C-alpha positions, 0 to 999 in steps of 0.5 A, a space after each residue: 130379141 136376143 144378142 146374135 148367136 144366141 137366139 132363143 135365150 135371154 140377154 145376160 146382163 151383169 151389174 157391177 156396183 161399188 157397194 150395196 149400201 143405202 144409196 140410190 144407185 145401190 137400192 135401184 138395182 133390185 127395181 131393174 131387176 124386177 123390170 128386167 124379166 119383162 124385157 127378156 134380161 137375165 140380170 145378176 149383180 156383183 158388188 166390190 166392198 161390203 159397206 154398212 152390211 149391204 142393205 140393198 142386198 136384201 132388196 135384191 134377194 127379195 126379187 130372187 137375186 143373190 149378189 156376188 161379193 167380189 172383195 177388193 181392197 183398193 183401185 190399184 192392186 193388180 191382184 184386185 184387177 185380176 180378181 174382178 177379171 177372173 170374176 167376168 171371165 167366169 160369168 161371161 156375160 153379154 153386157 157388163 153395166 157398171 154403177 159408180 165410180 170404183 166399179 167403172 175403174 175396176 170392171 171397165 179394163 177387165 170387160 174391154 180385155 175379155 171383149 165384154 161390151 160395157 155399159 156404165 151409168 152416172 147417178 150424179 150431177 155434181 162433181 165437187 169435193 176435195 181435190 183427191 176425189 176430183 182426181 179420182 173422178 177424172 181417172 173414172 171418167 177416162 176409164 168410161 171413154 176408153 171401156 164403155 160402149 155407152 155412159 148413161 145418164 139418168 136425166 137430160 139435165 145430169 147430161 148437160 151438167 156433165 159435159 158443162 163440168 168437163 166430163 164425158 169427153 170421148 164417151 157416147 152419152 145418152 140419157 135413160 130415165 129410171 123407173 122404179 118397181 113401186 107397189 102400191 099398198 092401199 090402206 097400209 097408211 092407216 097403221 103408219 099414222 098410228 104407229 107414228 102418232 098422226 091423226 087420222 084427219 092431219 094433213 101429211 107433208 112428207 119428205 124422203 130423202 138422205 139427210 144431207 146438205 142440199 135436201 132443203 129441210 130447212 126451208 121445209 121446216 120454215 114453210 110449215 111454220 108459216 102454214 101451221 097457224 092457218 092449218 093447225 092439223 099440218 104435220 111434216 113427217 120427215 123420212 130418212 137418215 144420213 150425215 146431216 142427222 143432227 142438224 136437221 133434227 135441230 132445224 125441226 125442233 122448232 115445230 114441236 109436234 108439228 114435225 115427226 122424224 121417222 128416221 130410215 124406213 124401208 116401208 116407203 110405199 106404206 108411208 106414201 099411203 099415209 101421205 097427202 103431199 110429197 115435198 121434195 125441195 132439193 138444191 140439186 137432184 139428177 133424178 129423184 126416186 122418191 118422186 117416181 115413188 109418189 107418183 106411183 102412189 097418186 101422191 101430189 108432188 111439190 119440188 123444186 125445179 132443178 135438175 132432172 126433176 122437170 123431166 119428172 113433174 110437169 108444173 101444173 099438170 102432175 105436180 107443182 114446182 117451185 123455183 130454186 133455190 128452195 125458200 120457205 115463203 115460195 114453198 109455203 105459198 105453193 103447199 097452201 095451194 094444195 093443203 086447202 084443196 083436196 080436189 087439187 091434190 086428187 087431180 095432180 095425184 091421178 095425173 102423176 100415176 098416169 105418167 108413172 105408168 106410161 113412163 117410169 115403171 120398172 119394166 119400161 125402164 128395162 126396155 129403155 136400157 135394153 136398147 142401149 145394150 143392144 147398141 152396145 152389142 152392135 157396136 162390138 160386132 161391128 168392130 169385130 
């Protein structure tokens, strides 16, 4: 269904994001674009800052979208706000969908002045940091309250955390679970194992995340150390890069060749085809994409029961959960159940795949989000 007055054409949605760097929010834009077609959405993307060479732009181009760089130098310069407004005025989308704080702050007032309904997505559930960053977060929260018809949180727990932290006042908060456009690559794991020095009979436990504080790499290393004597074929594959690279490498050093550090990889689905269990022992996580990708690949998950993770994984049905904070002993106990039981791994992996298809495929995500867009358009029409 097209917006009122535009029967017969798709809903035109423009996503404005702060940058197109390696982050989850940035990379997920291509997944949404892949699902948008099924929801009759004409999707385009603009970004404000060039960071790290804009790697997420490569993924967007792969699904047929050329992102538009709306170059700004700061948040408070009038000429930058005028540049964003001109960009939106030229496009005149039916909906502006902003991602990350700078895009909220720059896009919100311009959309409001042009009469374009705005929706914003919050991708995190922690707001700690230096006082300057907290002030910026408050300003962006005010802009969302004044300009956005709806603010999307990616999990119910993220919404609760936002409210508990004093954010979202005056905003219409709605939860929309993310999805992914995860294409299974059966057989690709053989080449990945050979490339990374993993044996065909190794039991591979994989972590896929940014290397930063709070992802539980130290607990994972401790768990593998506890299990290694009983399971000499057990290997820990660590995929990702980030600010804690040196610390993570030091934590894994004691495992010797039981740990393989692969760095950043673009071929996550091939990595998962080489994986027996995905381990995700985060201390906090709003809605981790790696779990959705693992479900798509029929890989069983062991994760901490924090943030939005229990909204992805039901303990004992399509994965196994451990209590937070992540501790080596608890992770080892839970992993041990899967390492020694191929039948359980298969059953959990197949159940995860069924849940992915029902809830987390990209087209399902786009359909859920389209309902928010339609509501925002209806609100705008009602005000008129």
